[in-house]
RONU-53119 format. One line per 8 residues: number of its first residue (from 1); for each residue x, y, z of C-alpha. Coordinates in pm, 1 decimal. Example, Ala and Ser with C-alpha at 12.3 -4.5 7.8 and 13.67 -1.06 7.14 Angstrom:
% residues 2
1> 1230.0,-450.0,780.0  1367.0,-106.0,714.0
% end
This chain:
% residues 97
1> 6422.6,19346.2,-10714.3  6409.9,19072.6,-10392.7  6655.4,19128.2,-10104.6  6809.4,18783.6,-10222.8  6909.3,19039.0,-10567.9  7003.7,19230.2,-10442.9  7236.6,19125.1,-10232.5  7384.4,18875.9,-10504.7
9> 7489.9,19154.5,-10652.7  7635.9,19348.4,-10395.0  7819.5,18985.6,-10343.1  7897.7,18936.4,-10713.6  8020.5,19326.6,-10701.5  8266.4,19304.1,-10372.0  8370.8,19023.0,-10542.5  8513.4,19190.0,-10892.4
17> 8578.9,19483.5,-10710.6  8873.1,19351.4,-10472.5  9005.0,19122.6,-10805.4  9037.6,19387.9,-11004.0  9093.9,19692.1,-10862.7  9429.3,19866.1,-10956.5  9548.5,19898.1,-10599.2  9297.4,19804.2,-10398.9
25> 9335.9,19371.4,-10520.4  9731.9,19464.0,-10495.6  9624.2,19538.7,-10129.2  9355.6,19289.8,-10069.3  9581.5,19043.4,-10185.2  9829.1,19061.7,-9963.2  9666.5,19080.5,-9708.1  9681.4,18608.8,-9549.3
33> 9340.2,18409.6,-9653.5  9196.4,18452.9,-9320.2  9196.8,18850.0,-9279.2  9070.7,18806.9,-9706.0  8785.3,18594.4,-9565.1  8742.2,18874.7,-9222.5  8725.8,19120.7,-9453.8  8490.2,19037.4,-9698.6
41> 8241.2,18816.3,-9453.9  8242.1,19155.8,-9246.1  8071.6,19393.8,-9592.7  7865.5,19109.7,-9662.8  7717.4,19096.3,-9274.0  7729.1,19512.4,-9275.7  7496.5,19489.0,-9681.2  7307.8,19193.0,-9528.1
49> 7238.5,19488.1,-9257.0  7223.6,19739.7,-9446.0  6918.7,19640.8,-9608.5  6722.5,19482.2,-9369.3  6780.2,19877.1,-9135.8  6631.7,20001.3,-9561.8  6335.5,19818.3,-9495.6  6263.7,19958.4,-9098.3
57> 6332.8,20273.8,-9245.0  6049.7,20231.4,-9431.7  6246.3,20353.6,-9758.6  6264.4,19901.6,-9879.8  5918.1,19911.0,-10027.3  6079.8,20230.6,-10255.5  6333.4,19994.6,-10392.1  6121.3,19780.8,-10401.7
65> 6224.0,19556.3,-10140.5  5984.4,19321.9,-9969.0  6093.5,19238.3,-9703.2  5884.4,19340.9,-9323.0  6081.5,19579.3,-8985.1  6038.7,19220.5,-8766.1  6158.8,18948.2,-8617.8  6057.9,18701.5,-8878.7
73> 6239.3,18932.1,-9062.4  6552.1,19026.7,-8935.5  6569.5,18659.0,-8896.0  6520.1,18624.3,-9308.7  6882.5,18773.0,-9278.2  6991.1,18455.7,-9204.0  6955.5,18399.0,-9601.4  7028.8,18697.1,-9735.6
81> 7353.0,18664.5,-9598.8  7403.6,18299.0,-9751.2  7259.7,18463.4,-10082.1  7565.9,18747.4,-10085.3  7904.4,18468.8,-9943.8  7701.1,18238.4,-10284.7  7698.5,18447.7,-10478.6  8058.2,18568.0,-10373.3
89> 8263.9,18260.9,-10409.3  8117.2,18192.6,-10749.2  8208.8,18491.2,-10893.2  8592.7,18472.9,-10693.7  8627.6,18135.6,-10849.6  8511.1,18154.3,-11201.7  8697.1,18557.2,-11203.4  9008.3,18433.4,-11039.9
97> 8968.4,18054.1,-10911.9
% end
């Protein structure tokens, strides 16, 4: 599994969790739109950094991750984050839109 695939899956799962898990969905829906964006964006940034962190700890290859722990690998975080954001918002629009 590539980093993009992993971040995409996490983005979709976060959208579904915050939309359908009882209690959590009610709490999340009650937040102002700006706060919801910050929560979701923050979680997706944490996910992206965690994926890069796994690569830097040497666990990446064991998990099938191919990113390199380098400056160029860190710049690849942007494409990983964009994939997660797109998947997250697409899942939201399809399931809740």
